[in-house]
DRENKOL-715171 format. One record per atom (N, C-alpha, C): residue number from 1; atom name; x, y, z; residue in three letters. Coordinates in steps of 0.1 Angstrom, whole numbers, plus 5000, padded with zeros to 4 digits. Example, Ala and Ser with C-alpha at 12.3 -4.5 7.8 and 13.67 -1.06 7.14 Angstrom:
residues 2
(node 1, N, (5132, 4943, 5078), ALA)
(node 1, CA, (5123, 4955, 5078), ALA)
(node 1, C, (5132, 4967, 5078), ALA)
(node 2, N, (5128, 4978, 5071), SER)
(node 2, CA, (5137, 4989, 5071), SER)
(node 2, C, (5129, 5000, 5079), SER)
//
This chain:
residues 152
(node 1, N, (2125, 4454, 7526), MET)
(node 1, CA, (2123, 4457, 7512), MET)
(node 1, C, (2133, 4467, 7507), MET)
(node 2, N, (2139, 4464, 7495), ALA)
(node 2, CA, (2149, 4473, 7490), ALA)
(node 2, C, (2143, 4485, 7483), ALA)
(node 3, N, (2150, 4496, 7484), THR)
(node 3, CA, (2145, 4509, 7478), THR)
(node 3, C, (2149, 4508, 7463), THR)
(node 4, N, (2141, 4513, 7455), ARG)
(node 4, CA, (2144, 4513, 7440), ARG)
(node 4, C, (2154, 4524, 7437), ARG)
(node 5, N, (2162, 4522, 7427), VAL)
(node 5, CA, (2172, 4532, 7423), VAL)
(node 5, C, (2164, 4544, 7418), VAL)
(node 6, N, (2168, 4556, 7422), GLY)
(node 6, CA, (2162, 4568, 7419), GLY)
(node 6, C, (2151, 4572, 7428), GLY)
(node 7, N, (2148, 4564, 7438), GLU)
(node 7, CA, (2137, 4567, 7447), GLU)
(node 7, C, (2143, 4568, 7461), GLU)
(node 8, N, (2135, 4572, 7471), GLY)
(node 8, CA, (2140, 4573, 7485), GLY)
(node 8, C, (2149, 4585, 7487), GLY)
(node 9, N, (2154, 4587, 7498), LYS)
(node 9, CA, (2162, 4598, 7502), LYS)
(node 9, C, (2175, 4598, 7495), LYS)
(node 10, N, (2181, 4586, 7492), TYR)
(node 10, CA, (2195, 4585, 7486), TYR)
(node 10, C, (2195, 4580, 7472), TYR)
(node 11, N, (2184, 4577, 7467), GLY)
(node 11, CA, (2183, 4571, 7453), GLY)
(node 11, C, (2190, 4580, 7442), GLY)
(node 12, N, (2190, 4593, 7445), LYS)
(node 12, CA, (2196, 4602, 7435), LYS)
(node 12, C, (2211, 4600, 7433), LYS)
(node 13, N, (2217, 4593, 7443), TYR)
(node 13, CA, (2231, 4591, 7443), TYR)
(node 13, C, (2235, 4578, 7436), TYR)
(node 14, N, (2226, 4570, 7432), ILE)
(node 14, CA, (2228, 4557, 7425), ILE)
(node 14, C, (2225, 4560, 7410), ILE)
(node 15, N, (2236, 4559, 7402), ILE)
(node 15, CA, (2234, 4562, 7388), ILE)
(node 15, C, (2237, 4549, 7380), ILE)
(node 16, N, (2226, 4543, 7375), GLU)
(node 16, CA, (2227, 4531, 7367), GLU)
(node 16, C, (2231, 4533, 7353), GLU)
(node 17, N, (2229, 4545, 7348), GLU)
(node 17, CA, (2232, 4547, 7334), GLU)
(node 17, C, (2241, 4559, 7332), GLU)
(node 18, N, (2254, 4557, 7336), PRO)
(node 18, CA, (2264, 4568, 7334), PRO)
(node 18, C, (2266, 4571, 7319), PRO)
(node 19, N, (2271, 4583, 7317), LYS)
(node 19, CA, (2273, 4588, 7303), LYS)
(node 19, C, (2284, 4579, 7296), LYS)
(node 20, N, (2283, 4580, 7283), LEU)
(node 20, CA, (2293, 4575, 7274), LEU)
(node 20, C, (2300, 4588, 7269), LEU)
(node 21, N, (2313, 4590, 7271), VAL)
(node 21, CA, (2319, 4602, 7268), VAL)
(node 21, C, (2325, 4601, 7254), VAL)
(node 22, N, (2321, 4610, 7245), LYS)
(node 22, CA, (2326, 4609, 7231), LYS)
(node 22, C, (2335, 4621, 7228), LYS)
(node 23, N, (2335, 4631, 7236), ASP)
(node 23, CA, (2344, 4642, 7233), ASP)
(node 23, C, (2352, 4645, 7246), ASP)
(node 24, N, (2365, 4643, 7245), MET)
(node 24, CA, (2373, 4646, 7257), MET)
(node 24, C, (2382, 4658, 7255), MET)
(node 25, N, (2379, 4669, 7261), LEU)
(node 25, CA, (2384, 4682, 7259), LEU)
(node 25, C, (2400, 4682, 7260), LEU)
(node 26, N, (2406, 4675, 7269), PHE)
(node 26, CA, (2420, 4676, 7271), PHE)
(node 26, C, (2428, 4665, 7263), PHE)
(node 27, N, (2421, 4656, 7256), HIS)
(node 27, CA, (2428, 4645, 7249), HIS)
(node 27, C, (2424, 4644, 7234), HIS)
(node 28, N, (2434, 4640, 7226), ASP)
(node 28, CA, (2431, 4638, 7212), ASP)
(node 28, C, (2431, 4623, 7210), ASP)
(node 29, N, (2419, 4617, 7210), LEU)
(node 29, CA, (2417, 4603, 7208), LEU)
(node 29, C, (2409, 4600, 7195), LEU)
(node 30, N, (2414, 4605, 7184), SER)
(node 30, CA, (2407, 4605, 7171), SER)
(node 30, C, (2404, 4590, 7166), SER)
(node 31, N, (2414, 4581, 7168), LYS)
(node 31, CA, (2411, 4568, 7163), LYS)
(node 31, C, (2417, 4558, 7172), LYS)
(node 32, N, (2412, 4557, 7184), PRO)
(node 32, CA, (2417, 4548, 7194), PRO)
(node 32, C, (2414, 4533, 7191), PRO)
(node 33, N, (2423, 4524, 7196), SER)
(node 33, CA, (2420, 4510, 7197), SER)
(node 33, C, (2427, 4504, 7208), SER)
(node 34, N, (2423, 4492, 7212), GLY)
(node 34, CA, (2430, 4485, 7223), GLY)
(node 34, C, (2424, 4489, 7237), GLY)
(node 35, N, (2413, 4497, 7237), PHE)
(node 35, CA, (2407, 4501, 7249), PHE)
(node 35, C, (2392, 4505, 7246), PHE)
(node 36, N, (2384, 4504, 7257), THR)
(node 36, CA, (2370, 4508, 7255), THR)
(node 36, C, (2369, 4523, 7253), THR)
(node 37, N, (2362, 4527, 7243), TYR)
(node 37, CA, (2360, 4541, 7240), TYR)
(node 37, C, (2347, 4542, 7232), TYR)
(node 38, N, (2338, 4551, 7235), PRO)
(node 38, CA, (2339, 4560, 7246), PRO)
(node 38, C, (2340, 4553, 7259), PRO)
(node 39, N, (2345, 4561, 7269), ASP)
(node 39, CA, (2346, 4555, 7282), ASP)
(node 39, C, (2333, 4549, 7286), ASP)
(node 40, N, (2334, 4537, 7293), GLU)
(node 40, CA, (2322, 4530, 7296), GLU)
(node 40, C, (2314, 4536, 7307), GLU)
(node 41, N, (2321, 4543, 7317), VAL)
(node 41, CA, (2314, 4549, 7328), VAL)
(node 41, C, (2319, 4563, 7329), VAL)
(node 42, N, (2310, 4572, 7330), TYR)
(node 42, CA, (2314, 4586, 7332), TYR)
(node 42, C, (2303, 4593, 7340), TYR)
(node 43, N, (2307, 4598, 7351), ILE)
(node 43, CA, (2297, 4605, 7360), ILE)
(node 43, C, (2302, 4619, 7362), ILE)
(node 44, N, (2293, 4629, 7361), ASP)
(node 44, CA, (2298, 4643, 7363), ASP)
(node 44, C, (2286, 4651, 7369), ASP)
(node 45, N, (2287, 4664, 7370), ALA)
(node 45, CA, (2277, 4672, 7377), ALA)
(node 45, C, (2264, 4672, 7370), ALA)
(node 46, N, (2263, 4669, 7357), GLU)
(node 46, CA, (2250, 4667, 7351), GLU)
(node 46, C, (2242, 4656, 7357), GLU)
(node 47, N, (2249, 4645, 7359), LEU)
(node 47, CA, (2242, 4633, 7365), LEU)
(node 47, C, (2241, 4633, 7380), LEU)
(node 48, N, (2250, 4640, 7387), CYS)
(node 48, CA, (2250, 4641, 7401), CYS)
(node 48, C, (2256, 4655, 7406), CYS)
(node 49, N, (2247, 4665, 7406), PRO)
(node 49, CA, (2252, 4679, 7408), PRO)
(node 49, C, (2260, 4680, 7421), PRO)
(node 50, N, (2257, 4672, 7432), GLU)
(node 50, CA, (2263, 4674, 7445), GLU)
(node 50, C, (2277, 4668, 7445), GLU)
(node 51, N, (2281, 4660, 7435), ALA)
(node 51, CA, (2294, 4652, 7435), ALA)
(node 51, C, (2306, 4662, 7435), ALA)
(node 52, N, (2304, 4673, 7427), GLY)
(node 52, CA, (2315, 4682, 7426), GLY)
(node 52, C, (2328, 4677, 7419), GLY)
(node 53, N, (2327, 4665, 7414), SER)
(node 53, CA, (2339, 4659, 7407), SER)
(node 53, C, (2333, 4650, 7395), SER)
(node 54, N, (2342, 4645, 7387), TRP)
(node 54, CA, (2338, 4636, 7377), TRP)
(node 54, C, (2346, 4623, 7378), TRP)
(node 55, N, (2341, 4612, 7373), VAL)
(node 55, CA, (2348, 4599, 7373), VAL)
(node 55, C, (2346, 4593, 7359), VAL)
(node 56, N, (2356, 4588, 7353), ASP)
(node 56, CA, (2355, 4580, 7341), ASP)
(node 56, C, (2363, 4567, 7342), ASP)
(node 57, N, (2360, 4557, 7335), MET)
(node 57, CA, (2368, 4545, 7335), MET)
(node 57, C, (2367, 4538, 7321), MET)
(node 58, N, (2378, 4531, 7318), ASN)
(node 58, CA, (2378, 4523, 7306), ASN)
(node 58, C, (2387, 4511, 7309), ASN)
(node 59, N, (2385, 4501, 7301), TRP)
(node 59, CA, (2393, 4488, 7302), TRP)
(node 59, C, (2404, 4489, 7290), TRP)
(node 60, N, (2416, 4485, 7293), ILE)
(node 60, CA, (2426, 4484, 7284), ILE)
(node 60, C, (2429, 4469, 7282), ILE)
(node 61, N, (2428, 4463, 7270), TRP)
(node 61, CA, (2430, 4449, 7268), TRP)
(node 61, C, (2442, 4446, 7259), TRP)
(node 62, N, (2448, 4456, 7253), GLU)
(node 62, CA, (2461, 4454, 7245), GLU)
(node 62, C, (2468, 4467, 7244), GLU)
(node 63, N, (2480, 4467, 7239), LYS)
(node 63, CA, (2487, 4480, 7236), LYS)
(node 63, C, (2477, 4489, 7229), LYS)
(node 64, N, (2477, 4501, 7233), THR)
(node 64, CA, (2468, 4511, 7227), THR)
(node 64, C, (2473, 4518, 7214), THR)
(node 65, N, (2464, 4522, 7206), ASN)
(node 65, CA, (2467, 4530, 7194), ASN)
(node 65, C, (2458, 4542, 7195), ASN)
(node 66, N, (2462, 4554, 7197), PRO)
(node 66, CA, (2476, 4558, 7197), PRO)
(node 66, C, (2484, 4553, 7209), PRO)
(node 67, N, (2497, 4551, 7207), ARG)
(node 67, CA, (2506, 4546, 7217), ARG)
(node 67, C, (2505, 4554, 7230), ARG)
(node 68, N, (2506, 4567, 7229), GLU)
(node 68, CA, (2506, 4576, 7240), GLU)
(node 68, C, (2491, 4580, 7243), GLU)
(node 69, N, (2486, 4576, 7255), LEU)
(node 69, CA, (2472, 4577, 7258), LEU)
(node 69, C, (2471, 4584, 7271), LEU)
(node 70, N, (2469, 4596, 7272), PRO)
(node 70, CA, (2469, 4607, 7262), PRO)
(node 70, C, (2483, 4612, 7261), PRO)
(node 71, N, (2485, 4622, 7253), GLU)
(node 71, CA, (2498, 4629, 7252), GLU)
(node 71, C, (2499, 4638, 7264), GLU)
(node 72, N, (2511, 4644, 7266), LEU)
(node 72, CA, (2513, 4653, 7277), LEU)
(node 72, C, (2502, 4664, 7277), LEU)
(node 73, N, (2496, 4667, 7289), HIS)
(node 73, CA, (2486, 4677, 7290), HIS)
(node 73, C, (2485, 4681, 7305), HIS)
(node 74, N, (2477, 4691, 7308), ARG)
(node 74, CA, (2474, 4696, 7321), ARG)
(node 74, C, (2460, 4700, 7321), ARG)
(node 75, N, (2454, 4701, 7333), HIS)
(node 75, CA, (2441, 4707, 7335), HIS)
(node 75, C, (2440, 4714, 7348), HIS)
(node 76, N, (2430, 4723, 7349), PRO)
(node 76, CA, (2429, 4732, 7361), PRO)
(node 76, C, (2423, 4726, 7373), PRO)
(node 77, N, (2422, 4713, 7374), PHE)
(node 77, CA, (2417, 4706, 7386), PHE)
(node 77, C, (2427, 4695, 7389), PHE)
(node 78, N, (2427, 4690, 7402), ALA)
(node 78, CA, (2435, 4679, 7406), ALA)
(node 78, C, (2428, 4666, 7401), ALA)
(node 79, N, (2436, 4656, 7399), GLU)
(node 79, CA, (2430, 4643, 7394), GLU)
(node 79, C, (2436, 4631, 7401), GLU)
(node 80, N, (2429, 4621, 7403), ILE)
(node 80, CA, (2434, 4608, 7408), ILE)
(node 80, C, (2432, 4598, 7396), ILE)
(node 81, N, (2443, 4591, 7393), VAL)
(node 81, CA, (2443, 4581, 7383), VAL)
(node 81, C, (2445, 4567, 7390), VAL)
(node 82, N, (2437, 4558, 7387), LEU)
(node 82, CA, (2438, 4544, 7393), LEU)
(node 82, C, (2440, 4535, 7381), LEU)
(node 83, N, (2451, 4527, 7382), LEU)
(node 83, CA, (2454, 4516, 7373), LEU)
(node 83, C, (2453, 4503, 7380), LEU)
(node 84, N, (2443, 4495, 7377), ILE)
(node 84, CA, (2439, 4483, 7385), ILE)
(node 84, C, (2440, 4471, 7377), ILE)
(node 85, N, (2448, 4461, 7382), GLY)
(node 85, CA, (2449, 4448, 7375), GLY)
(node 85, C, (2437, 4440, 7377), GLY)
(node 86, N, (2435, 4429, 7368), SER)
(node 86, CA, (2423, 4421, 7369), SER)
(node 86, C, (2426, 4406, 7373), SER)
(node 87, N, (2437, 4404, 7379), ASN)
(node 87, CA, (2441, 4391, 7384), ASN)
(node 87, C, (2433, 4388, 7397), ASN)
(node 88, N, (2423, 4380, 7397), PRO)
(node 88, CA, (2415, 4378, 7410), PRO)
(node 88, C, (2423, 4372, 7421), PRO)
(node 89, N, (2434, 4365, 7418), LYS)
(node 89, CA, (2443, 4359, 7428), LYS)
(node 89, C, (2453, 4368, 7433), LYS)
(node 90, N, (2456, 4379, 7427), ASP)
(node 90, CA, (2466, 4389, 7431), ASP)
(node 90, C, (2462, 4403, 7426), ASP)
(node 91, N, (2454, 4410, 7433), LEU)
(node 91, CA, (2449, 4423, 7428), LEU)
(node 91, C, (2461, 4433, 7427), LEU)
(node 92, N, (2472, 4431, 7433), ARG)
(node 92, CA, (2484, 4440, 7432), ARG)
(node 92, C, (2491, 4438, 7419), ARG)
(node 93, N, (2488, 4427, 7412), ASP)
(node 93, CA, (2495, 4424, 7399), ASP)
(node 93, C, (2487, 4432, 7388), ASP)
(node 94, N, (2494, 4442, 7382), LEU)
(node 94, CA, (2488, 4450, 7372), LEU)
(node 94, C, (2484, 4443, 7360), LEU)
(node 95, N, (2491, 4432, 7356), GLY)
(node 95, CA, (2488, 4425, 7344), GLY)
(node 95, C, (2494, 4431, 7332), GLY)
(node 96, N, (2505, 4438, 7334), GLY)
(node 96, CA, (2512, 4444, 7323), GLY)
(node 96, C, (2523, 4454, 7328), GLY)
(node 97, N, (2528, 4462, 7319), GLU)
(node 97, CA, (2538, 4472, 7322), GLU)
(node 97, C, (2534, 4485, 7315), GLU)
(node 98, N, (2534, 4496, 7323), LEU)
(node 98, CA, (2530, 4509, 7318), LEU)
(node 98, C, (2541, 4519, 7321), LEU)
(node 99, N, (2542, 4529, 7313), SER)
(node 99, CA, (2551, 4541, 7316), SER)
(node 99, C, (2541, 4552, 7318), SER)
(node 100, N, (2544, 4560, 7329), TRP)
(node 100, CA, (2536, 4572, 7332), TRP)
(node 100, C, (2545, 4583, 7334), TRP)
(node 101, N, (2542, 4595, 7328), GLY)
(node 101, CA, (2551, 4606, 7329), GLY)
(node 101, C, (2544, 4618, 7337), GLY)
(node 102, N, (2552, 4625, 7345), MET)
(node 102, CA, (2548, 4637, 7352), MET)
(node 102, C, (2558, 4647, 7351), MET)
(node 103, N, (2554, 4660, 7349), GLY)
(node 103, CA, (2563, 4671, 7347), GLY)
(node 103, C, (2566, 4673, 7333), GLY)
(node 104, N, (2573, 4683, 7329), GLU)
(node 104, CA, (2578, 4685, 7316), GLU)
(node 104, C, (2592, 4692, 7316), GLU)
(node 105, N, (2598, 4691, 7304), GLY)
(node 105, CA, (2612, 4697, 7303), GLY)
(node 105, C, (2622, 4691, 7313), GLY)
(node 106, N, (2630, 4699, 7319), ASP)
(node 106, CA, (2640, 4694, 7328), ASP)
(node 106, C, (2634, 4687, 7341), ASP)
(node 107, N, (2621, 4691, 7344), ASP)
(node 107, CA, (2615, 4685, 7356), ASP)
(node 107, C, (2607, 4672, 7353), ASP)
(node 108, N, (2607, 4667, 7340), ALA)
(node 108, CA, (2600, 4655, 7336), ALA)
(node 108, C, (2605, 4643, 7343), ALA)
(node 109, N, (2597, 4634, 7347), GLU)
(node 109, CA, (2600, 4621, 7353), GLU)
(node 109, C, (2591, 4611, 7347), GLU)
(node 110, N, (2596, 4599, 7344), THR)
(node 110, CA, (2589, 4588, 7339), THR)
(node 110, C, (2590, 4576, 7349), THR)
(node 111, N, (2578, 4570, 7351), PHE)
(node 111, CA, (2577, 4559, 7361), PHE)
(node 111, C, (2573, 4546, 7353), PHE)
(node 112, N, (2579, 4535, 7357), THR)
(node 112, CA, (2575, 4522, 7352), THR)
(node 112, C, (2566, 4516, 7362), THR)
(node 113, N, (2554, 4512, 7358), LEU)
(node 113, CA, (2544, 4506, 7367), LEU)
(node 113, C, (2541, 4492, 7363), LEU)
(node 114, N, (2542, 4483, 7373), THR)
(node 114, CA, (2538, 4469, 7371), THR)
(node 114, C, (2529, 4463, 7382), THR)
(node 115, N, (2525, 4472, 7391), HIS)
(node 115, CA, (2515, 4469, 7401), HIS)
(node 115, C, (2503, 4478, 7401), HIS)
(node 116, N, (2492, 4473, 7406), THR)
(node 116, CA, (2480, 4482, 7407), THR)
(node 116, C, (2485, 4495, 7414), THR)
(node 117, N, (2481, 4506, 7409), THR)
(node 117, CA, (2487, 4519, 7413), THR)
(node 117, C, (2476, 4530, 7414), THR)
(node 118, N, (2478, 4538, 7424), ALA)
(node 118, CA, (2470, 4551, 7425), ALA)
(node 118, C, (2479, 4563, 7423), ALA)
(node 119, N, (2475, 4572, 7415), ILE)
(node 119, CA, (2484, 4584, 7412), ILE)
(node 119, C, (2475, 4596, 7415), ILE)
(node 120, N, (2481, 4606, 7423), TYR)
(node 120, CA, (2475, 4619, 7425), TYR)
(node 120, C, (2482, 4629, 7416), TYR)
(node 121, N, (2475, 4636, 7408), VAL)
(node 121, CA, (2480, 4647, 7399), VAL)
(node 121, C, (2475, 4660, 7404), VAL)
(node 122, N, (2483, 4669, 7410), PRO)
(node 122, CA, (2479, 4682, 7414), PRO)
(node 122, C, (2474, 4690, 7402), PRO)
(node 123, N, (2465, 4700, 7404), ALA)
(node 123, CA, (2460, 4709, 7394), ALA)
(node 123, C, (2472, 4715, 7387), ALA)
(node 124, N, (2471, 4716, 7374), ASN)
(node 124, CA, (2480, 4723, 7365), ASN)
(node 124, C, (2494, 4716, 7363), ASN)
(node 125, N, (2495, 4704, 7369), LEU)
(node 125, CA, (2508, 4697, 7367), LEU)
(node 125, C, (2508, 4689, 7354), LEU)
(node 126, N, (2517, 4692, 7345), PRO)
(node 126, CA, (2517, 4685, 7332), PRO)
(node 126, C, (2519, 4670, 7336), PRO)
(node 127, N, (2512, 4661, 7329), HIS)
(node 127, CA, (2513, 4647, 7331), HIS)
(node 127, C, (2510, 4639, 7318), HIS)
(node 128, N, (2514, 4627, 7318), ALA)
(node 128, CA, (2513, 4618, 7307), ALA)
(node 128, C, (2526, 4619, 7299), ALA)
(node 129, N, (2528, 4611, 7290), PRO)
(node 129, CA, (2519, 4601, 7284), PRO)
(node 129, C, (2518, 4589, 7293), PRO)
(node 130, N, (2507, 4582, 7292), LEU)
(node 130, CA, (2505, 4569, 7297), LEU)
(node 130, C, (2506, 4559, 7286), LEU)
(node 131, N, (2517, 4551, 7287), ILE)
(node 131, CA, (2520, 4542, 7276), ILE)
(node 131, C, (2519, 4528, 7281), ILE)
(node 132, N, (2511, 4520, 7274), PHE)
(node 132, CA, (2509, 4506, 7278), PHE)
(node 132, C, (2520, 4498, 7270), PHE)
(node 133, N, (2531, 4495, 7277), GLU)
(node 133, CA, (2542, 4488, 7271), GLU)
(node 133, C, (2539, 4474, 7268), GLU)
(node 134, N, (2532, 4468, 7278), ARG)
(node 134, CA, (2528, 4454, 7277), ARG)
(node 134, C, (2515, 4452, 7284), ARG)
(node 135, N, (2505, 4445, 7278), VAL)
(node 135, CA, (2492, 4442, 7285), VAL)
(node 135, C, (2490, 4427, 7284), VAL)
(node 136, N, (2492, 4420, 7295), ASP)
(node 136, CA, (2490, 4406, 7296), ASP)
(node 136, C, (2476, 4401, 7299), ASP)
(node 137, N, (2468, 4410, 7305), ARG)
(node 137, CA, (2454, 4408, 7308), ARG)
(node 137, C, (2448, 4422, 7310), ARG)
(node 138, N, (2435, 4423, 7309), PRO)
(node 138, CA, (2428, 4436, 7310), PRO)
(node 138, C, (2432, 4444, 7322), PRO)
(node 139, N, (2434, 4457, 7320), ILE)
(node 139, CA, (2437, 4467, 7330), ILE)
(node 139, C, (2426, 4477, 7331), ILE)
(node 140, N, (2421, 4480, 7343), LEU)
(node 140, CA, (2411, 4490, 7345), LEU)
(node 140, C, (2418, 4503, 7347), LEU)
(node 141, N, (2414, 4513, 7339), ASN)
(node 141, CA, (2419, 4527, 7341), ASN)
(node 141, C, (2408, 4536, 7345), ASN)
(node 142, N, (2409, 4541, 7357), VAL)
(node 142, CA, (2399, 4550, 7363), VAL)
(node 142, C, (2405, 4564, 7366), VAL)
(node 143, N, (2399, 4574, 7361), ALA)
(node 143, CA, (2403, 4588, 7363), ALA)
(node 143, C, (2392, 4596, 7371), ALA)
(node 144, N, (2396, 4603, 7381), ILE)
(node 144, CA, (2387, 4611, 7389), ILE)
(node 144, C, (2391, 4625, 7389), ILE)
(node 145, N, (2383, 4634, 7384), GLY)
(node 145, CA, (2386, 4649, 7384), GLY)
(node 145, C, (2380, 4654, 7397), GLY)
(node 146, N, (2389, 4659, 7405), LEU)
(node 146, CA, (2384, 4664, 7419), LEU)
(node 146, C, (2379, 4678, 7418), LEU)
(node 147, N, (2368, 4681, 7425), ASN)
(node 147, CA, (2363, 4694, 7427), ASN)
(node 147, C, (2361, 4702, 7415), ASN)
(node 148, N, (2357, 4695, 7404), THR)
(node 148, CA, (2355, 4702, 7392), THR)
(node 148, C, (2340, 4702, 7387), THR)
(node 149, N, (2333, 4690, 7390), GLY)
(node 149, CA, (2319, 4689, 7387), GLY)
(node 149, C, (2317, 4686, 7372), GLY)
(node 150, N, (2327, 4689, 7364), ASP)
(node 150, CA, (2326, 4687, 7349), ASP)
(node 150, C, (2340, 4685, 7344), ASP)
(node 151, N, (2341, 4680, 7332), TYR)
(node 151, CA, (2354, 4678, 7325), TYR)
(node 151, C, (2360, 4690, 7320), TYR)
(node 152, N, (2353, 4701, 7319), THR)
(node 152, CA, (2358, 4713, 7313), THR)
(node 152, C, (2365, 4722, 7324), THR)
//
């Protein structure tokens, strides 16, 4: 017999109703379009205190507005960004073309992404913008804030 969500020894780790994030401290997303917003899934220390990190995700289905999502920024925790294609016959196919920036000034680098990609961003490293140059089919964007417990 299956254990019900929220019950048993491990039920507290199964979160069926993640938050919808309406205020994103490090991003200015005043009038977004082309992506799910607020983020569809957001888990942080309030929902799972032991996690010590946060996770959010959204789907991108067309070029976004604003074009730069988000603008260049940094935060005091490390982050992992996953950009995942939705082609069930080729999960490495991103289904579009993105530009991703890391660093600023003379150290800035921009990468063109066309495959499902995982990005590690060290704490305090300026990064972005993330620009969706072309979106042929939905792209899943997952961000994980490591060892922070909260987005702040």
